[in-house]
C-alpha positions in Angstrom: 106.9 115.6 105.1 102.8 115.5 105.3 100.9 113.3 103.2 100.6 114.4 100.0 97.5 113.8 97.6 98.0 113.2 94.0 97.1 116.4 92.9 100.2 117.7 95.0 102.3 114.7 93.5 101.4 115.7 90.2 102.5 119.3 90.9 105.6 118.8 92.2 106.7 116.1 89.9 106.6 118.5 87.4 108.5 121.9 89.2 111.3 120.9 91.6 110.4 116.6 91.5 111.8 115.8 95.0 109.5 113.3 97.5 112.9 112.2 99.4 111.2 111.1 102.6 107.8 111.9 101.7 104.9 109.9 102.8 103.2 108.2 99.8 101.8 105.2 101.1 98.4 104.2 99.4 98.5 107.0 96.5 96.7 106.3 93.2 99.7 107.2 91.0 98.6 105.6 88.2 99.3 106.4 84.7 101.3 109.3 85.9 104.4 111.2 84.2 107.2 110.9 87.5 110.7 110.6 85.6 113.8 111.5 87.0 111.8 112.6 90.3 113.7 111.9 93.8 111.7 109.2 95.8 115.0 108.3 98.2 113.7 106.8 101.2 110.4 107.9 100.2 107.3 105.4 101.4 105.4 104.4 98.6 103.8 101.2 99.8 100.6 100.3 98.2 100.5 103.0 95.7 99.1 102.0 92.6 101.8 103.2 90.4 100.3 100.8 87.3 101.4 102.3 83.8 103.3 105.0 85.3 106.5 106.3 84.0 109.7 106.4 86.3 112.0 106.7 84.4 115.5 107.6 85.7 114.1 107.7 89.5 116.0 107.6 92.3 114.8 105.0 94.4 117.4 104.0 96.9 115.6 103.2 100.1 112.4 103.3 99.0 109.5 101.8 100.5 107.5 100.1 97.2 106.0 97.4 100.0 102.8 95.4 98.2 102.6 98.3 95.6 101.6 98.2 92.2 104.1 99.2 89.5 102.5 97.0 86.8 103.5 97.5 83.4 105.6 100.4 84.6 108.5 101.8 82.7 111.1 101.8 85.5 114.6 102.2 82.8 117.3 103.5 84.7 116.0 103.9 87.7 118.6 103.9 90.7 117.5 101.2 93.3 120.2 100.7 95.9 118.2 98.8 98.9 114.9 99.4 97.6 111.8 97.5 99.4 109.6 95.2 96.9 108.8 93.1 99.0 105.1 91.5 97.5 104.8 94.3 95.2 103.6 93.9 91.5 105.9 94.5 88.7 104.3 92.4 85.8 105.1 93.8 82.7 107.8 96.8 84.3 110.8 97.8 82.0 113.4 97.1 84.3 116.3 97.6 82.1 119.4 99.4 82.3 
């Protein structure tokens, strides 16, 4: 899958909700509603996801290395095998 822009991500998040295997590295996705999206095996390294709604997302095997996920909602997200090396999770909701 080709690298997507912020605008394309927002459009997909409101329709198909699948980013499985996508390269989203380095994108500014701050303050986006990405709830219930599928990011399985997606590359989200160096992304700015601060203050985003990631509630109920599938993040299995996703790469979130060096991502800023601060003050985001990750409640009931599926995070099996996710890479969070050097990710900023300060103030995020990880419940459920």
